[in-house]
C-alpha positions in Angstrom: 114.5 -34.5 90.9 111.7 -36.8 89.5 111.7 -38.8 92.8 111.3 -35.6 94.8 108.2 -34.6 92.8 106.9 -38.1 93.1 107.4 -38.1 96.8 105.8 -34.7 97.1 102.8 -35.9 95.1 102.4 -39.0 97.2 102.5 -36.8 100.4 100.1 -34.3 99.1 97.6 -36.7 97.5 95.7 -37.5 100.7 95.3 -33.8 101.4 94.1 -33.0 97.9 91.6 -35.9 98.0 90.3 -34.7 101.4 89.9 -31.1 100.2 88.1 -32.3 97.0 85.8 -34.6 99.2 85.0 -31.7 101.6 84.1 -29.4 98.6 82.0 -32.2 97.1 80.0 -32.6 100.4 79.5 -28.9 100.7 78.4 -28.6 97.1 76.0 -31.5 97.5 74.5 -30.2 100.8 74.0 -26.7 99.3 72.1 -28.1 96.3 70.1 -30.6 98.4 69.0 -27.7 100.6 68.1 -25.6 97.6 66.0 -28.5 96.2 64.2 -29.0 99.6 63.3 -25.3 99.7 62.0 -25.4 96.1 59.9 -28.5 96.9 58.5 -26.8 100.0 57.7 -23.7 98.0 56.0 -25.7 95.3 53.9 -27.6 97.9 52.8 -24.3 99.5 51.9 -22.9 96.1 49.9 -26.0 95.2 48.1 -25.8 98.6 47.3 -22.1 98.1 45.8 -22.8 94.6 43.7 -25.7 96.0 42.4 -23.4 98.8 41.6 -20.7 96.3 39.5 -23.1 94.1 37.8 -24.5 97.2 36.8 -21.0 98.4 35.7 -20.0 94.8 33.5 -23.0 94.4 32.0 -22.6 97.9 31.3 -18.9 97.2 29.8 -19.3 93.7 27.8 -22.5 94.0 26.5 -22.4 97.5 23.0 -20.9 97.9 23.0 -18.6 99.8 26.7 -17.7 99.1 29.1 -18.4 101.8 32.7 -17.7 102.3 33.1 -14.3 100.6 35.8 -13.4 103.1 37.5 -16.8 102.6 37.5 -16.2 98.9 39.3 -12.8 99.2 41.8 -14.2 101.7 42.5 -17.3 99.4 42.9 -14.9 96.4 45.6 -13.0 98.2 47.3 -16.1 99.6 47.4 -17.7 96.1 48.7 -14.4 94.6 51.7 -14.6 96.9 52.9 -17.7 95.1 51.6 -16.9 91.6 53.4 -15.4 88.7 52.4 -11.8 87.7 50.1 -13.2 85.0 48.4 -15.7 87.2 48.0 -13.2 90.0 46.2 -10.8 87.7 43.8 -13.6 86.5 43.2 -14.7 90.1 42.1 -11.2 91.0 40.0 -10.8 87.9 38.3 -14.2 88.5 37.6 -13.2 92.1 36.1 -9.9 91.0 33.9 -11.7 88.5 32.7 -14.2 91.1 31.9 -11.4 93.6 30.1 -9.4 91.0 28.2 -12.5 89.8 26.9 -13.3 93.3 26.2 -9.7 94.3 24.2 -9.0 91.1 22.2 -12.2 91.4 22.8 -12.9 87.7 21.5 -16.3 86.9 23.8 -16.7 83.9 27.1 -18.3 85.0 28.4 -19.0 81.5 30.8 -16.0 81.4 32.3 -17.0 84.7 32.5 -20.6 83.7 34.2 -19.8 80.4 36.7 -17.6 82.1 37.4 -20.2 84.7 38.1 -22.8 82.0 40.6 -20.4 80.3 42.1 -19.6 83.7 42.5 -23.3 84.5 44.5 -23.8 81.3 46.8 -20.9 82.1 47.2 -22.1 85.7 48.0 -25.6 84.5 50.8 -24.2 82.2 52.1 -22.1 85.1 52.2 -25.0 87.5 53.8 -27.3 85.0 56.5 -24.7 84.3 57.1 -24.2 88.1 57.4 -28.0 88.5 59.9 -28.2 85.6 62.0 -25.5 87.2 61.9 -27.1 90.6 65.0 -29.2 90.1 67.0 -26.5 88.4 69.4 -24.2 90.2 70.0 -20.5 89.7 72.1 -19.9 86.6 71.3 -23.3 85.1 
């Protein structure tokens, strides 16, 4: 009887190893694809934030102001990738910038102060997103 089990084990061993290898390849491919998608998403998010700040600076600091439409479009694009908190602050900052330029208010301190606070929030949000990039759902 022991030789029969040993013989059976020897016959099945290559098949068991092959099945485990196939499962390992499938598992690795799935997680690699998930990592690539997360990296692409993170890159698009970073690009959207960069475009937002570029549009904001052009609108606020150019005289006469240019790019109001670009600022609004950049706000909505960045909001697509932002957390709910960051999306709210993006919209608030954009409203402040639009109001600032439309009113002709020479005092930019309130806008600058809010921008500094927003930059800190955004930095934390991006750092958190980057730390989550390599993690898989359920980890």
